[in-house]
N, C-alpha and C positions, 0 to 999 in steps of 0.2 A: 209579700216577698215577690220579687220580680220573677216572671216566668222565663224559662229558657228560650233562647232565640232559635227558631227553626230554620235550618240552612237548606237551600235548594241543592239537589244532587243531580249531576249530569248523567245521562245514560252511560253505562259502563262501556258499551261498544264504541260510542263516540270518543270517549277518553282514550281507549286503546288505539283507535285509528289515529287520533291526534298525536299520541306518544310515538307511534310508528313514523308518522310524517316528520316529526322533529328529529327522530333518530336517523332517518334517511338523509335529511339535510345536513345533519352533523357529520355523518360518515363521508358525505361528498366534500365537505369543507375541510377535512383533515389534510395537513401538509403531506407532501409526497413521502418524506422520510418517516412520518409517523404512521402512515397507512399500513396495516398488517398485510403480509404477503398472502394473498388468497389464491394464488395459482394452483397450489397443491390441494385446494379444497374443491376443485372442479373434477367432473368425471373424465374430461380429456387429459388433464394432468395426471389423474390416477392411472389411466390406461397407457401413459407414455413410458412407464417403467414397470418392472416386474412387481406384482403385488406383494410377494413375500419380502422383497428387498425394501419396499416402501414401509410396510408395517414394522419391519425390524429396526427402523431408525427411531431413536428416542424422541428427536424433535418432531418427527412426523406424527408419532402417537400422541405427543403433547397437544398438537393442534387437532388431530382427527378423533381422539378418544380411543376407547378399546377397539381392537380389531374385530370385524364381523366374523360370524361362524364360517362363512364361505369367503375365500380370497379370490374368487373369480372376478373379472372386470365388472364394474357396476352396470354397464349397458346390458350384460347378460342377466342381471338380477332384476332389472326394472321392467315395468310393463305400463301400459296406459292407465291401469287401475291403481298401481302402486308406484309412486315416483319418489326418487331420492330428493329430499328437500334440504334446504339450508336452515339449520336451527341456530338460534343465538346461544352462545356458550360463554359465560362470564369467566374470564381468565384473571385470577387474582394477581394483583401487582401491575396489570396493564392500565387499569382505570377506565376500560371501555370493553365492549363486546367484540370477540373475534367470531367470524363466520366459519363453520366447519361442517363438512358433509357428514351426515349421520345416516345409518340404516333407517328405513321407515319404521315408525313406532305404531303400536296399536292406537286406534283413534278413539279417545274417550268422548263421551257425550258432553256436549256443551250444556252448561247450566243455565239455559235461556228457555223460558216457557212462552207458549202462546204466540209463536212466530210461524209464518208459512215457510214451506221448504224453499220456495223460490227466493223470498226476501232474505232468508238466512244464508243461502248459498251466495247471493250477490254480495252481502256484507263480508262473508268469508273470503271471497275472491279479492275484494278490495283490501282486506287485512293482509292476505297472502302477497298481493302485489306490492303493497306499501312496505311491509315489514320484511319481506323475504322469508317468512316462516309460515308453516301451516297453521291455520286458525286454532287447531286443537292444542297448540302449545301456548295459547294466549292466557293471560291471567284469569280469564273468565272460567277456564276449566278447573281452576283450583278451588277447593272448598273454602267457604267464607266463615270465619269465626263470628258467631252472632254477637259476641261482646266487643268486637273490634269495629270502629266506624268504617263504613264502606269505602271511604276515600282516603283513609289514613294509612301510611306505611306501618308495618308491623314491628319495626324496631325503633330505636331512639336516635337514628341518624338525623343529620341536619337537613334543612329544607333544600340546600344545594345538592346534597347527596341524593335526595329523593328525586330531584329534577335532572340528575346526571343522565345523559343519553345512554350510558352503558347499562343503566338499571331499567331496562324496558319492562321487566315484570313488575316494577313498582309504579303504582299510580300515585302521583303527588297529591298530598293533602292540601285542601284549601283552608281548612280550619282544623285545629286539634286542641281539645280542651284538656288533655292530660299529658301527652307524651312530650310536648315542647319541641317537636321536630318540624313544625311549620308555623304559620300564623296562629298565635295562641291568644285566646280571649277568656277572661274570667272576671267574676265579681269579687275582686280582691286587688291589692296593690301590685302583687307579682313583680316587685322590684328586687334588685340584687340584695342578698343577705349572706354574710355580713356586709355592711356598707359604711363607709366613713363620711358619706355625703349627707348633709343636713337638709331635710325637707319635711314638712308636715306629713307627707304621704309615705315616707320611708320608715322602715323598722328601726327603732332605737334599741339600745342595749337593754334598757328597762322599759316596762310596759305601763308606765304612768301615763295619765291622760295628756295628750299633746294638744288636742282641740276638742271642742264640744260641737258635734256635728248635727245634733238633733235628728230629724227625719231626713236622711240622705242616703246616697248609694255611691259606692266606689267601684270602678271598673278599670281594667287594664288590658292592653294588647301588646304583644311582643312579636317582632318580625326578625327572624334570623337573617344575617347577612353572609355568614360563613360558619364554619364549624365552631369558632370561638368568638364570634362577634354578633351583635344584634342591636336593634333599636327598640326601645320600649316607651310606652306612654301610659301613665296612670292619671285618672281624672276623678274628681269628686264633685257631686252636685246635690243640693238639697236646700232645706229651708234656712239653714244656718251655716252653710259652707259652700264654697265654689272655688275650684282651683285645679291645677294640672302640674304634673312633673314629667318632663320629656328628657330622656337620657339615651346614651349610646355606650356600648361596651366594645372595645377592640382588644381582644386577648386579656391581659391583666390590667389594662387602663380603662377608666370609665369617666364620664362627664355628664352633667345634668344642668338644666335650667328649670326654675319653678316659679310659680306665682299662686298665691292662695289668700283668700279672705275667709275668716270664720270667727265664730264665737270662741272664746278661750276659757278654760275652767277657772283660771285665776280670777276672772272678773265676774263669775257667776256663783250661784249657790250660797249657802249660809243662811242665817236667820235674818239678815238685813240686806236689802237691795241697795246697791250703790251703782249708779249709772253715769252716763255722760251729763254734762251741764244742760244738754238739750232734752234729757230724759230718755234718750235712746240707749239700747244695749251696746257696749263697746264691741267693735269688730277689729280684729288684729289682721294687718296686711303684711305678708312676708313675700319678698321678691328677691331672687338671687340665683346663684349657680355655683358649681364647683367642679373639681377634678379629683380623682383618686387613683391609687395603685393597689391592686390586690396581690397578695403573696402568701405563701405557706411558711409556717414556722414548725419544722419537723413534719412528721407524718400525719398528725391529726389536727393541728392548729391552723385554721384559716383566718387570715387577718387582712386589714385594709388600712391605708393611711391616706388622708385626704385633706384638702383645703376648701373651705366654703365661704363665700361672701353672701351676706343678705342684708337687705334694708327693711327695717321693721318700723311700722307706724300703726296708730290706732285711728279708725274711721267710725262713721256712724251708720254705714249701710254697705251693700254689695259694691256699688259703683261710685260711691261718694268721693269727692276730691278734698273734702274738709278734713283737717288733721286735728286731733285732740291730744295735747300732751298730759292733761290731768283729768281726773274724774270730778263729779259734782262736789266732792268734799275737799278737793285740792290735792288729792294723793296722786303721785306721779305714775304714769303708764310707762314712760321711757326714761332713760338716763339723760338724754339731751332735752333742754328746755324747748327746743323747736318741735318736739314730738316725733322726730325721725332719728333712729339709731342706725348707723352704718357699722356692721359687725363683721369681723373676720375671725374664723376659728380654724385651728389645726386639730384634726381628730384622728385618733387611732382606736380601732376595735379589733378584738380577737374572739374566736369562737372555737369550741371543741364540741363537735356534734357526734354523739355515739347513739343516736336514735335509730331504730329499725326502719322507720318511715318518716321522712321529714314532714309529710302532709297529714298523716294519720297515725301518729306514734302510739305504740302500745307497750314498748319497753325501751330501756336505754336512758340516756341523759343528754342534757344540753347545757353547756357553760358558756357565758358571754362576759366579756370585760371591756370597759371602755375608758379612755382618757381624752379630755378635750381642753384645749387652751384657747380662750376667747379674748379678743381685743376689740375695743370700741375705737373706731377711727376718730382722730382729732380730739381724743380725751386720754387721760391717764388711767381710765377704768379698765380692769381686766378681771378675768375669773378663770379658775381651774375646776373642771367637773370630773368626778370619779364615779363610775357606776359599775355594778355587778349584778349578774342574773344567773340563777341555777334552777334547772327543772329536772326531776327524776321521775321516770315512768316505771312503776313497779307492778308486774302482773299479780293480781290478787283476786281470787275466786270467792267473793262474798255472796253475790246473787246476780241474777240476770233473767231475761225472758226469752232467750233464743240462743242460737249458735253465734259464737264470736268471742273476742277477747274481753276480759274484765281487768281494768287497770286503775290503780291508785296513782294519781298525779300529785306530786309535792313540788311546790315552787316557793322560792324566796328571792327577794330583790332588795337592793339597798343602794344608796347613793348620797353624795355630798358635793356641794359647790363651795369653793373657797374664793373669797374676794368680793367684788361688787356684783350683786346678782339682780338683774332686771326681772320683773314678774314673768316675762315670757320665757325665761331660762329656768325658773324654779320648778320644783317637782309638784305637779298637780295630782292630788290623791282623791280617789273616788271616781266611779264610772265603769263602763263596760269591761275595760282591761285592767281595772284596779280593784276597787271594792264594789261589787255589784249590788244594786239597790240604791246607791247614791247617784246623784247627778255627777257629770264630769267635773272634777275639782271641788266637789261638795264637802270633802273632809278638810282639806287644807291646801295651801301652797307654801312650801318651805324650801330651805336650802339643804336640808338633809331629810332622809326618810328610811323606813324599813317597811316591807310589805310581804305578806305570806299568804299562801293559798293551799288548801287541800281539796282535791276533787276526785270523786269516784265515778268512773265511766263504765257502763255495762250495756250489753246488747239488748235491744228491744224487738226489732223486726228487720227483715230484709224485704225491700220493695223493688219492683222492676218498673222503671219508667223510661220510655223511649228506648227500649231494648238494652237498658243498662241496669245492673244491680246496684242498689243504693242501700248501704248499711245504716240503719237508724239506731242510734244509741241514746240511752238516758244518762243524765249526769246529776250528781248531788255535790254541792260545793259549800265551802266556808272560806271567806276572805277577811283579811285584817290589814290595816295600814296605820302608821303613826308618823307624824312629822318631827318627832324628837324635840319639840319645843323650839323650832327654828322659824316659825311663821313671821316673827317680827324682824328677821334678818334680811328679808326680801325688800328691795326698793319699792316704796309705796305701800308696803304691808297690806296687800289685797285680802289676805285671809283674816287678819285682825279687823280690818274695816268692815268686813261682812260677817263677823262673829261666827266663824267656822269652828267646829269642835276640836280639830287638831288630830284626832284619831277616830277610827270607826271600824265597826264589825258588821259583816254581811253574810247571809246564807241564802240558799235557795235550791231550785231544781230546774231542769230543762231538757231539751232534746237537741241532739247534734247529728249532722249528716254530711257525708262526703258526696258531693254532687258534681256533675260535669262542669258546673260553673263556679265551683269553689266549695270551701268548707262552711256549711251553714249552721247557724246557732239560733235557737229559740229558747230563751231562759227567763226565769222570773226570780228576782232577788228581793230580799227583805233586809232591813237594817235594824241595828240595835236602838235606833231612835224612833222606830215605828213607820218609817217610810218604805215604799216599795216601788219597783220599776220593772217594766217589761223590756226585754232586750231582743231585738231581731237584727241580726247582722251576719256578715260573711267574714271568715278568718278566725283561726284559732287564737285565743288570748295568749298562748305560750309560743 
């Protein structure tokens, strides 16, 4: 399992001074009409009118804060030892900080250890000169939650909000593994869901096997552009898969481009090996892109409508240019005799998510439904794909070994494809997200299917790694899938050629953990045919 990446952390004082410098430059660059009136925030302006009259004005109190206990002029209250300072005070609705004179506050001790008095004072003077505030009001004086990354903002605001000059007390996050409020990295696809865009790295409505990735790793990074837009990249690399999906989201609109080569479950597994005429294992290459629009149907239904173009072909290696339209027995890989299918699909998906936690659910339910209409360019071949998915999380206290929720997870999935069905469109049954214990596609590739899972999750232990609590839970599971006798309806009949069983039953146990890098799974599955398989992966199967 890949180890977490250790990120360098800049000294907190240096970040504070840098934030102050940026704030000073921003305040200087404000247009004249947008610059707040600071005349009333100075001692001279305060002394130019009667104190009682000044504090009686609502607009004056709004800028100055509550009146001090004494209303004598400020110059009679101050001394060389205690000076009135300018504190930053965030005024809601202004989008920036206004400077207001405040009575001197008690000086809390800075949370900085092992520094000499002279060096500390020099840094404090620099902070005071740059920010216009006393150093005791810097973020360093605030207590730090040990469970919160030192550089991460404590709320779910966007990266632009965290970098806003008005938020001086917020130190912007360079990386954030959980909140999604800055550059986010994890070992999972982390792509929009639900999505109508078709790509091997994106979540489909049903969780049948899309690709056989062997020993590989998936990682993703997301960079916000504004409160409702971001760029995201997901990549996969390993012994039997190599590809990437690059996308962008602007409000309700999204787009992506993708390219990937991998083994596919339709051309693997079974009791008989059928390879390329050269004796190599088939590699399927998908290259394409699309656009989508996300919208809500009512209060609970999130949906997406999109159009995707992709070019599909079969090769014999990662970077090979040679195209193979048929296998060694003459069975077709593609609809076109050239070995290249140009495909356009219009897709609609909808989801009703009532889970209590999308990443670590313990109760609630999730319902998905999808419709896809596909067309092959330059031919009359077309297909219609219907899919459905339902998961229910039921709290059930059977047993466990520590504190934490105990949950029974019930899942059922089904689908059918009407029309001309290429093997790369059929449902591949068996694998990590289908029936565990089988290889990807080891049960069948059909035009219809039904699949069911029962899984019991229970607490095992709580670990603390890198100052983070990680809940470790155990899992017992049972999986079943059936192609409903439709294996011979797929073009090229890949399941029939490889003598796949058509249905399969699996069971097993494992460990699961929610880590800063994603949802980790270590599971061991057994099949009704006597096979077994170890699963090490990131991402929940539901």
